[in-house]
C-alpha positions, 0 to 999 in steps of 0.5 A: 593282323588285318582289320576290316571296316564295313560301311554302307548297310541300312534300311531300303525298300524292295527293289532299291539299291545299296552299296557296301564297302569294306576297307582293310588295314594292317598287314595286307598281302598283295595276293588275297581274296576278299568277299561278302558273306551274309547271315540271316537271323537264325540261319547259318552264314553264307557266301554272297560274292568273293573277288580275288586280287586278280579280279576273279569273281564268284557269286552265290546263285541267289544274287547273280544278276543283281549284286556286283563285287569289285575292288580297289587294290590301291585302297585295299577295299572291296565293294558290293553293289546291291540292286533289285533288293529283295526282302530275303536279302535282309541279313547282316553282311560280313566282309572276309579277308583271306590270305596265306591261310589267314582269315579275318572277319569284319564286325558286320553291317545290317541290310534291311529290305522292307516289302 
């Protein structure tokens, strides 16, 4: 079992920045993929950014150039630095962990961007 704890969400004005963190604990495999997804009200959950334990990243087109994903393998923690936030970035942001066909989700953290 893997437990994920997210933090860093909140309310910010358009153009502002937030940094999300997700700490994983439990039965962590050294080779894994962690990432962030988001779900706006009434919409499906979509990929924001993912990063492998080796540091390979992938971003949704809508956040490229504004968001940066990073990780600290020693702390089993993944970060999402969000800059130049837009109202359309408003959503619940979920942390995801994948390893050896096992998937775990965090409970989510709300990000609200006001115009």
